[in-house]
VMD Tcl script that builds the backbone (N, CA, C; Angstrom):
set m [mol new atoms 420]
animate dup $m
set s [atomselect $m all]
$s set {name element resname resid chain x y z} {
  {N N MET 1 A 70.230 138.921 -46.390}
  {CA C MET 1 A 71.405 138.698 -46.916}
  {C C MET 1 A 73.095 139.154 -46.219}
  {N N GLN 2 A 73.650 138.228 -45.819}
  {CA C GLN 2 A 75.360 138.285 -45.231}
  {C C GLN 2 A 76.234 138.427 -46.107}
  {N N ILE 3 A 77.816 139.235 -45.826}
  {CA C ILE 3 A 78.169 139.196 -46.895}
  {C C ILE 3 A 79.406 139.408 -46.429}
  {N N ARG 4 A 81.001 138.286 -46.655}
  {CA C ARG 4 A 81.885 137.806 -45.745}
  {C C ARG 4 A 82.987 137.704 -46.644}
  {N N ASP 5 A 83.857 137.333 -46.250}
  {CA C ASP 5 A 85.242 136.807 -47.406}
  {C C ASP 5 A 85.031 135.815 -47.346}
  {N N ALA 6 A 85.755 134.930 -48.242}
  {CA C ALA 6 A 85.753 133.854 -48.313}
  {C C ALA 6 A 86.496 132.548 -48.315}
  {N N VAL 7 A 86.607 131.493 -47.883}
  {CA C VAL 7 A 87.566 130.730 -46.214}
  {C C VAL 7 A 87.775 129.596 -47.683}
  {N N ASP 8 A 88.628 129.683 -46.905}
  {CA C ASP 8 A 88.882 127.961 -47.934}
  {C C ASP 8 A 87.425 126.068 -47.478}
  {N N GLY 9 A 87.274 126.359 -46.923}
  {CA C GLY 9 A 85.931 125.606 -47.300}
  {C C GLY 9 A 84.609 125.837 -47.893}
  {N N ASP 10 A 85.240 127.057 -48.769}
  {CA C ASP 10 A 84.204 127.412 -49.521}
  {C C ASP 10 A 84.679 127.622 -50.463}
  {N N LEU 11 A 85.909 126.848 -51.438}
  {CA C LEU 11 A 86.336 126.498 -52.100}
  {C C LEU 11 A 85.499 125.862 -53.115}
  {N N ALA 12 A 84.651 124.391 -52.467}
  {CA C ALA 12 A 83.859 123.295 -53.657}
  {C C ALA 12 A 83.029 123.591 -53.835}
  {N N GLU 13 A 81.826 124.674 -52.902}
  {CA C GLU 13 A 80.374 125.190 -52.983}
  {C C GLU 13 A 80.786 126.578 -54.604}
  {N N LEU 14 A 81.929 126.810 -54.125}
  {CA C LEU 14 A 81.713 128.245 -54.864}
  {C C LEU 14 A 82.078 127.965 -56.430}
  {N N ALA 15 A 83.867 127.168 -56.706}
  {CA C ALA 15 A 83.322 126.176 -58.162}
  {C C ALA 15 A 82.544 125.774 -58.376}
  {N N GLU 16 A 81.488 124.627 -58.058}
  {CA C GLU 16 A 79.949 124.321 -58.282}
  {C C GLU 16 A 78.764 125.179 -58.625}
  {N N LEU 17 A 79.273 126.222 -57.781}
  {CA C LEU 17 A 77.978 127.658 -58.475}
  {C C LEU 17 A 78.674 127.980 -59.953}
  {N N ALA 18 A 79.928 128.233 -59.608}
  {CA C ALA 18 A 80.763 128.689 -61.104}
  {C C ALA 18 A 80.200 128.561 -61.812}
  {N N ALA 19 A 80.482 126.268 -62.302}
  {CA C ALA 19 A 80.214 126.027 -62.944}
  {C C ALA 19 A 78.426 125.559 -63.436}
  {N N ARG 20 A 78.411 125.544 -63.192}
  {CA C ARG 20 A 76.338 125.884 -63.225}
  {C C ARG 20 A 76.455 126.750 -63.883}
  {N N LEU 21 A 76.761 128.349 -64.013}
  {CA C LEU 21 A 76.414 129.520 -64.306}
  {C C LEU 21 A 77.375 129.093 -65.780}
  {N N GLN 22 A 78.429 128.814 -66.069}
  {CA C GLN 22 A 79.531 129.023 -67.039}
  {C C GLN 22 A 78.839 128.949 -67.872}
  {N N VAL 23 A 78.244 127.096 -68.165}
  {CA C VAL 23 A 77.365 126.806 -69.281}
  {C C VAL 23 A 76.009 127.517 -69.624}
  {N N ASP 24 A 76.028 128.691 -69.555}
  {CA C ASP 24 A 74.989 129.629 -70.005}
  {C C ASP 24 A 75.890 131.068 -70.585}
  {N N PRO 25 A 76.302 131.083 -71.658}
  {CA C PRO 25 A 76.543 132.278 -72.049}
  {C C PRO 25 A 75.996 133.466 -71.673}
  {N N ALA 26 A 74.759 133.641 -71.548}
  {CA C ALA 26 A 73.959 134.867 -70.813}
  {C C ALA 26 A 74.705 134.781 -69.292}
  {N N ARG 27 A 74.962 133.887 -69.345}
  {CA C ARG 27 A 75.626 134.309 -68.173}
  {C C ARG 27 A 77.549 133.977 -67.512}
  {N N THR 28 A 77.470 134.037 -68.499}
  {CA C THR 28 A 79.510 133.476 -68.576}
  {C C THR 28 A 80.895 134.211 -68.403}
  {N N ILE 29 A 81.681 133.946 -67.282}
  {CA C ILE 29 A 82.948 135.270 -67.292}
  {C C ILE 29 A 84.281 134.503 -68.133}
  {N N VAL 30 A 84.391 135.558 -68.459}
  {CA C VAL 30 A 85.214 134.582 -69.969}
  {C C VAL 30 A 87.078 133.642 -68.141}
  {N N TYR 31 A 86.772 134.146 -68.149}
  {CA C TYR 31 A 88.285 133.829 -67.442}
  {C C TYR 31 A 88.075 132.577 -66.619}
  {N N LEU 32 A 87.203 131.819 -66.286}
  {CA C LEU 32 A 86.966 130.853 -66.048}
  {C C LEU 32 A 86.721 129.426 -66.902}
  {N N GLY 33 A 87.114 128.500 -66.697}
  {CA C GLY 33 A 86.618 127.530 -67.405}
  {C C GLY 33 A 85.010 126.909 -66.950}
  {N N THR 34 A 84.244 125.568 -67.583}
  {CA C THR 34 A 83.168 125.291 -67.162}
  {C C THR 34 A 82.666 124.660 -66.588}
  {N N GLY 35 A 84.011 123.699 -66.388}
  {CA C GLY 35 A 83.560 122.106 -65.373}
  {C C GLY 35 A 83.846 122.718 -63.470}
  {N N SER 36 A 83.605 121.834 -62.476}
  {CA C SER 36 A 83.681 122.544 -61.455}
  {C C SER 36 A 85.060 122.007 -61.155}
  {N N ALA 37 A 85.496 121.001 -61.532}
  {CA C ALA 37 A 87.011 120.524 -61.136}
  {C C ALA 37 A 87.974 121.374 -61.807}
  {N N GLY 38 A 87.749 121.888 -62.772}
  {CA C GLY 38 A 88.936 122.903 -63.772}
  {C C GLY 38 A 89.191 123.995 -63.160}
  {N N ILE 39 A 87.496 124.324 -62.333}
  {CA C ILE 39 A 87.306 125.998 -61.791}
  {C C ILE 39 A 87.771 126.307 -60.500}
  {N N GLU 40 A 88.162 124.788 -60.449}
  {CA C GLU 40 A 88.246 124.609 -58.209}
  {C C GLU 40 A 89.858 124.061 -57.965}
  {N N ALA 41 A 90.914 123.641 -59.968}
  {CA C ALA 41 A 92.040 124.076 -59.618}
  {C C ALA 41 A 92.305 125.779 -60.351}
  {N N GLU 42 A 91.607 126.201 -61.019}
  {CA C GLU 42 A 91.688 127.554 -61.405}
  {C C GLU 42 A 91.734 127.910 -60.229}
  {N N LEU 43 A 90.667 128.393 -59.408}
  {CA C LEU 43 A 91.283 129.160 -58.084}
  {C C LEU 43 A 92.408 128.768 -56.861}
  {N N ALA 44 A 92.328 127.221 -56.989}
  {CA C ALA 44 A 93.595 126.828 -55.464}
  {C C ALA 44 A 95.448 127.482 -56.379}
  {N N ASP 45 A 94.787 127.549 -57.700}
  {CA C ASP 45 A 96.063 128.390 -58.752}
  {C C ASP 45 A 96.516 129.601 -58.373}
  {N N ILE 46 A 95.749 130.359 -57.056}
  {CA C ILE 46 A 95.492 131.558 -57.307}
  {C C ILE 46 A 95.557 132.345 -55.829}
  {N N ASP 47 A 95.002 133.121 -55.156}
  {CA C ASP 47 A 95.136 133.598 -53.532}
  {C C ASP 47 A 93.521 134.291 -53.453}
  {N N TRP 48 A 93.130 133.312 -53.826}
  {CA C TRP 48 A 91.538 133.641 -54.370}
  {C C TRP 48 A 90.767 133.695 -53.214}
  {N N CYS 49 A 91.207 133.849 -51.715}
  {CA C CYS 49 A 90.554 134.040 -50.622}
  {C C CYS 49 A 91.097 135.662 -50.431}
  {N N SER 50 A 91.986 136.271 -51.325}
  {CA C SER 50 A 92.556 137.479 -50.157}
  {C C SER 50 A 91.637 138.886 -50.640}
  {N N ILE 51 A 90.697 138.883 -52.182}
  {CA C ILE 51 A 90.486 139.673 -52.025}
  {C C ILE 51 A 89.390 138.525 -52.675}
  {N N SER 52 A 88.024 139.094 -52.280}
  {CA C SER 52 A 87.084 137.970 -51.746}
  {C C SER 52 A 85.553 138.164 -51.345}
  {N N ALA 53 A 84.632 137.998 -51.405}
  {CA C ALA 53 A 83.086 138.111 -51.334}
  {C C ALA 53 A 82.571 136.770 -51.371}
  {N N VAL 54 A 80.841 136.334 -50.564}
  {CA C VAL 54 A 80.671 135.679 -50.967}
  {C C VAL 54 A 79.689 135.620 -50.258}
  {N N ALA 55 A 77.800 135.658 -50.834}
  {CA C ALA 55 A 76.620 136.545 -50.432}
  {C C ALA 55 A 75.900 134.743 -49.937}
  {N N PHE 56 A 75.112 135.128 -48.258}
  {CA C PHE 56 A 74.514 134.334 -48.526}
  {C C PHE 56 A 72.976 134.267 -47.794}
  {N N ASP 57 A 72.429 133.596 -48.229}
  {CA C ASP 57 A 71.145 134.289 -46.773}
  {C C ASP 57 A 70.883 132.704 -46.155}
  {N N ASP 58 A 70.912 133.364 -45.247}
  {CA C ASP 58 A 71.173 131.790 -44.517}
  {C C ASP 58 A 72.095 131.442 -44.585}
  {N N ASP 59 A 72.222 130.061 -45.052}
  {CA C ASP 59 A 73.653 128.924 -45.627}
  {C C ASP 59 A 73.343 128.708 -46.544}
  {N N ARG 60 A 72.454 129.695 -47.625}
  {CA C ARG 60 A 72.347 129.530 -48.844}
  {C C ARG 60 A 73.132 130.254 -49.674}
  {N N LEU 61 A 74.370 129.538 -50.667}
  {CA C LEU 61 A 74.623 130.967 -51.059}
  {C C LEU 61 A 74.520 131.426 -52.263}
  {N N LEU 62 A 74.395 132.676 -52.171}
  {CA C LEU 62 A 73.543 133.751 -53.077}
  {C C LEU 62 A 74.580 133.820 -54.473}
  {N N GLY 63 A 75.876 134.096 -54.135}
  {CA C GLY 63 A 76.906 134.232 -55.497}
  {C C GLY 63 A 77.728 134.341 -54.639}
  {N N TRP 64 A 79.266 134.760 -54.946}
  {CA C TRP 64 A 80.291 134.906 -55.405}
  {C C TRP 64 A 81.370 136.420 -56.234}
  {N N LEU 65 A 82.529 136.755 -55.921}
  {CA C LEU 65 A 83.132 137.940 -56.253}
  {C C LEU 65 A 84.496 137.827 -55.891}
  {N N ILE 66 A 85.680 137.078 -56.619}
  {CA C ILE 66 A 86.926 137.313 -56.699}
  {C C ILE 66 A 87.616 137.885 -57.607}
  {N N GLY 67 A 88.623 138.994 -56.929}
  {CA C GLY 67 A 89.758 139.398 -57.151}
  {C C GLY 67 A 90.850 138.536 -57.259}
  {N N ASP 68 A 91.467 139.061 -58.674}
  {CA C ASP 68 A 92.823 138.064 -58.561}
  {C C ASP 68 A 93.993 139.430 -58.676}
  {N N ALA 69 A 94.425 138.941 -57.614}
  {CA C ALA 69 A 96.097 140.313 -58.004}
  {C C ALA 69 A 96.927 140.087 -59.012}
  {N N ASP 70 A 97.129 141.148 -59.414}
  {CA C ASP 70 A 98.813 140.595 -60.316}
  {C C ASP 70 A 99.707 142.027 -60.003}
  {N N PRO 71 A 100.315 142.288 -58.797}
  {CA C PRO 71 A 100.948 143.335 -58.322}
  {C C PRO 71 A 101.952 144.037 -59.697}
  {N N GLU 72 A 102.400 143.291 -60.119}
  {CA C GLU 72 A 103.375 143.838 -61.198}
  {C C GLU 72 A 102.273 145.286 -62.731}
  {N N LEU 73 A 101.659 144.167 -62.820}
  {CA C LEU 73 A 100.454 144.983 -63.286}
  {C C LEU 73 A 100.015 145.680 -62.581}
  {N N GLY 74 A 99.801 146.944 -60.914}
  {CA C GLY 74 A 99.203 146.903 -61.077}
  {C C GLY 74 A 97.473 146.942 -60.553}
  {N N ARG 75 A 96.714 145.413 -61.265}
  {CA C ARG 75 A 95.449 144.771 -61.864}
  {C C ARG 75 A 94.768 143.966 -60.893}
  {N N VAL 76 A 93.757 144.108 -60.818}
  {CA C VAL 76 A 92.740 143.348 -60.619}
  {C C VAL 76 A 92.218 142.464 -61.441}
  {N N PHE 77 A 92.315 141.133 -61.717}
  {CA C PHE 77 A 91.264 140.519 -62.569}
  {C C PHE 77 A 89.872 139.975 -62.082}
  {N N TRP 78 A 89.341 140.717 -61.933}
  {CA C TRP 78 A 86.749 140.262 -61.437}
  {C C TRP 78 A 87.002 138.597 -61.843}
  {N N LEU 79 A 87.206 137.597 -61.057}
  {CA C LEU 79 A 86.820 136.755 -61.597}
  {C C LEU 79 A 85.154 136.511 -60.684}
  {N N GLY 80 A 84.130 136.958 -61.811}
  {CA C GLY 80 A 82.655 137.015 -61.174}
  {C C GLY 80 A 82.239 138.210 -61.979}
  {N N PRO 81 A 80.621 138.813 -60.947}
  {CA C PRO 81 A 80.315 137.960 -60.602}
  {C C PRO 81 A 78.997 136.663 -60.342}
  {N N PHE 82 A 79.040 135.495 -59.737}
  {CA C PHE 82 A 78.402 134.778 -59.805}
  {C C PHE 82 A 77.578 134.791 -59.250}
  {N N ILE 83 A 76.301 134.718 -59.149}
  {CA C ILE 83 A 74.520 134.871 -58.942}
  {C C ILE 83 A 74.041 133.684 -59.166}
  {N N THR 84 A 72.963 132.909 -57.985}
  {CA C THR 84 A 71.424 132.544 -58.544}
  {C C THR 84 A 70.683 132.808 -58.255}
  {N N ASP 85 A 70.285 131.751 -59.524}
  {CA C ASP 85 A 68.491 132.226 -59.348}
  {C C ASP 85 A 67.733 132.586 -58.079}
  {N N ALA 86 A 68.853 132.018 -57.409}
  {CA C ALA 86 A 68.092 132.497 -56.253}
  {C C ALA 86 A 68.061 134.048 -55.419}
  {N N GLY 87 A 68.967 134.217 -55.979}
  {CA C GLY 87 A 70.153 136.123 -55.305}
  {C C GLY 87 A 69.134 137.107 -55.755}
  {N N GLU 88 A 69.078 136.201 -57.424}
  {CA C GLU 88 A 68.201 137.303 -58.292}
  {C C GLU 88 A 67.202 137.484 -57.781}
  {N N ASP 89 A 65.974 136.153 -57.218}
  {CA C ASP 89 A 64.851 136.523 -57.234}
  {C C ASP 89 A 64.935 137.331 -55.220}
  {N N ALA 90 A 65.565 137.022 -54.402}
  {CA C ALA 90 A 65.437 137.415 -53.231}
  {C C ALA 90 A 65.444 138.908 -52.960}
  {N N ILE 91 A 66.639 139.343 -54.024}
  {CA C ILE 91 A 67.565 140.800 -53.711}
  {C C ILE 91 A 67.269 141.342 -54.933}
  {N N GLY 92 A 68.049 140.453 -56.175}
  {CA C GLY 92 A 68.263 141.388 -57.730}
  {C C GLY 92 A 70.047 141.180 -57.530}
  {N N TRP 93 A 69.688 141.089 -58.256}
  {CA C TRP 93 A 71.559 141.173 -59.393}
  {C C TRP 93 A 72.310 141.782 -59.432}
  {N N ASN 94 A 71.928 142.424 -59.440}
  {CA C ASN 94 A 72.978 144.113 -59.454}
  {C C ASN 94 A 72.805 144.859 -57.398}
  {N N GLU 95 A 72.250 144.261 -57.705}
  {CA C GLU 95 A 72.000 144.328 -55.717}
  {C C GLU 95 A 73.255 143.651 -54.865}
  {N N VAL 96 A 72.984 142.010 -55.279}
  {CA C VAL 96 A 73.937 141.128 -55.013}
  {C C VAL 96 A 75.189 141.359 -55.520}
  {N N ALA 97 A 75.283 141.789 -57.130}
  {CA C ALA 97 A 76.755 142.609 -57.238}
  {C C ALA 97 A 77.209 143.162 -56.463}
  {N N SER 98 A 76.621 143.823 -56.419}
  {CA C SER 98 A 77.019 145.247 -55.670}
  {C C SER 98 A 77.897 145.438 -54.651}
  {N N GLN 99 A 77.047 144.194 -53.926}
  {CA C GLN 99 A 78.182 144.208 -52.780}
  {C C GLN 99 A 78.532 143.677 -52.584}
  {N N LEU 100 A 78.645 142.503 -52.980}
  {CA C LEU 100 A 80.225 141.774 -53.530}
  {C C LEU 100 A 81.184 142.890 -53.730}
  {N N TYR 101 A 80.808 143.598 -54.776}
  {CA C TYR 101 A 81.984 144.354 -54.981}
  {C C TYR 101 A 82.476 144.947 -54.305}
  {N N THR 102 A 81.870 146.039 -53.643}
  {CA C THR 102 A 82.039 146.836 -52.052}
  {C C THR 102 A 82.884 145.914 -51.465}
  {N N HIS 103 A 82.620 144.952 -51.008}
  {CA C HIS 103 A 83.061 144.467 -50.600}
  {C C HIS 103 A 84.922 143.805 -50.308}
  {N N CYS 104 A 84.626 143.473 -51.666}
  {CA C CYS 104 A 85.806 143.092 -52.629}
  {C C CYS 104 A 86.953 144.674 -52.560}
  {N N GLN 105 A 86.455 145.329 -52.804}
  {CA C GLN 105 A 86.985 146.190 -53.452}
  {C C GLN 105 A 87.929 147.407 -52.282}
  {N N ARG 106 A 86.843 147.007 -50.595}
  {CA C ARG 106 A 87.541 147.538 -49.367}
  {C C ARG 106 A 89.605 146.739 -49.923}
  {N N GLN 107 A 89.127 145.057 -49.613}
  {CA C GLN 107 A 90.070 144.726 -49.904}
  {C C GLN 107 A 91.473 144.656 -51.313}
  {N N LEU 108 A 90.791 146.037 -51.529}
  {CA C LEU 108 A 92.221 145.704 -52.910}
  {C C LEU 108 A 93.154 146.353 -52.119}
  {N N PRO 109 A 94.401 146.246 -51.999}
  {CA C PRO 109 A 95.645 146.567 -52.347}
  {C C PRO 109 A 95.949 148.157 -53.121}
  {N N ALA 110 A 96.588 148.778 -52.489}
  {CA C ALA 110 A 96.825 150.179 -52.981}
  {C C ALA 110 A 97.468 150.496 -53.994}
  {N N GLU 111 A 98.468 149.401 -54.894}
  {CA C GLU 111 A 99.143 149.042 -55.760}
  {C C GLU 111 A 98.013 148.894 -56.580}
  {N N MET 112 A 97.123 148.679 -56.282}
  {CA C MET 112 A 95.630 147.950 -57.694}
  {C C MET 112 A 95.079 149.271 -57.708}
  {N N THR 113 A 95.388 149.035 -59.364}
  {CA C THR 113 A 94.892 151.203 -59.547}
  {C C THR 113 A 94.605 150.357 -61.019}
  {N N GLU 114 A 94.448 148.837 -60.991}
  {CA C GLU 114 A 93.589 149.142 -62.336}
  {C C GLU 114 A 92.896 147.777 -62.432}
  {N N GLU 115 A 91.546 147.663 -62.635}
  {CA C GLU 115 A 90.640 146.669 -62.738}
  {C C GLU 115 A 90.263 146.106 -63.899}
  {N N GLU 116 A 89.759 144.750 -63.775}
  {CA C GLU 116 A 89.204 144.674 -65.489}
  {C C GLU 116 A 88.418 143.230 -65.138}
  {N N ILE 117 A 87.066 142.896 -65.752}
  {CA C ILE 117 A 86.762 141.635 -66.052}
  {C C ILE 117 A 86.315 141.707 -67.350}
  {N N ALA 118 A 85.874 140.224 -67.856}
  {CA C ALA 118 A 85.618 139.443 -68.887}
  {C C ALA 118 A 84.980 139.169 -68.864}
  {N N ILE 119 A 83.650 139.328 -69.655}
  {CA C ILE 119 A 81.660 139.025 -69.703}
  {C C ILE 119 A 81.766 138.534 -70.934}
  {N N ASP 120 A 80.885 136.986 -71.050}
  {CA C ASP 120 A 80.196 137.036 -72.195}
  {C C ASP 120 A 79.850 137.386 -73.049}
  {N N ALA 121 A 80.180 138.143 -74.505}
  {CA C ALA 121 A 78.912 139.099 -74.419}
  {C C ALA 121 A 77.670 139.737 -74.734}
  {N N GLN 122 A 77.216 137.877 -74.300}
  {CA C GLN 122 A 75.153 137.705 -74.054}
  {C C GLN 122 A 75.376 137.860 -72.713}
  {N N PHE 123 A 76.068 138.368 -71.757}
  {CA C PHE 123 A 76.109 138.470 -70.607}
  {C C PHE 123 A 75.401 139.627 -70.161}
  {N N GLU 124 A 74.180 139.888 -70.441}
  {CA C GLU 124 A 74.476 141.911 -70.883}
  {C C GLU 124 A 73.438 142.360 -69.400}
  {N N LEU 125 A 73.003 141.178 -68.131}
  {CA C LEU 125 A 73.020 141.720 -67.471}
  {C C LEU 125 A 74.612 142.449 -66.554}
  {N N CYS 126 A 75.025 141.939 -66.875}
  {CA C CYS 126 A 76.498 142.013 -66.269}
  {C C CYS 126 A 76.950 143.068 -66.580}
  {N N ASP 127 A 77.013 143.090 -68.382}
  {CA C ASP 127 A 77.472 143.733 -68.649}
  {C C ASP 127 A 77.305 145.236 -68.517}
  {N N SER 128 A 75.884 145.527 -67.827}
  {CA C SER 128 A 74.876 147.027 -67.985}
  {C C SER 128 A 75.517 147.179 -66.349}
  {N N TRP 129 A 75.534 145.492 -65.388}
  {CA C TRP 129 A 76.482 146.411 -64.623}
  {C C TRP 129 A 77.738 147.258 -64.345}
  {N N ALA 130 A 78.570 146.582 -65.233}
  {CA C ALA 130 A 79.703 146.283 -65.019}
  {C C ALA 130 A 80.145 148.127 -65.367}
  {N N ARG 131 A 79.414 148.233 -67.139}
  {CA C ARG 131 A 79.053 149.731 -67.140}
  {C C ARG 131 A 79.157 150.650 -66.368}
  {N N GLY 132 A 78.005 150.421 -65.132}
  {CA C GLY 132 A 77.384 151.536 -64.466}
  {C C GLY 132 A 78.309 152.184 -63.112}
  {N N HIS 133 A 79.076 150.813 -63.027}
  {CA C HIS 133 A 80.388 150.429 -61.989}
  {C C HIS 133 A 81.790 150.566 -62.965}
  {N N GLY 134 A 81.969 151.138 -63.835}
  {CA C GLY 134 A 82.439 152.599 -64.565}
  {C C GLY 134 A 83.730 151.464 -65.396}
  {N N PHE 135 A 83.143 150.288 -65.840}
  {CA C PHE 135 A 84.208 149.299 -66.648}
  {C C PHE 135 A 83.738 149.857 -67.896}
  {N N ALA 136 A 84.918 149.899 -69.578}
  {CA C ALA 136 A 84.063 150.478 -70.424}
  {C C ALA 136 A 84.580 148.861 -71.401}
  {N N PRO 137 A 84.163 148.371 -72.332}
  {CA C PRO 137 A 83.886 147.515 -73.011}
  {C C PRO 137 A 85.202 147.668 -74.213}
  {N N GLY 138 A 85.792 146.280 -74.308}
  {CA C GLY 138 A 86.982 146.180 -74.706}
  {C C GLY 138 A 88.202 147.103 -74.295}
  {N N SER 139 A 87.937 147.507 -73.279}
  {CA C SER 139 A 89.502 148.085 -72.620}
  {C C SER 139 A 90.548 147.595 -71.709}
  {N N GLU 140 A 91.440 147.710 -71.607}
  {CA C GLU 140 A 92.478 147.174 -70.471}
  {C C GLU 140 A 92.836 148.776 -70.029}
}
mol reanalyze $m
mol bondsrecalc $m
mol representation Tube
mol addrep $m
């Protein structure tokens, strides 16, 4: 598995993966919509490449995580992690998510002192992962 920063050419593929996963409440990240065109537009409205990580196995996208930073609040809102079934089978959801998160954390500006992730209550896999990384349910 290779982890790298997202680049402009990734946008459509990232939106397509997220759209496939967003329709399942057990895989939903609340901050984004459900259709690939809408997700693409939402990402285009932020500086989505500046805090980002994508995971590939050769040329196959396994997952991604993007941070939407708000300098006024000193907070980053995590969009993702979105991880394919292939990523889960090959390496494991938690491992891919953790590597994406570690990559993104290295990009966080010093003024980002708070982090927030919003997942559907049915996304138990992500909930467990988030708690393990210090996120508290229902907190801001």
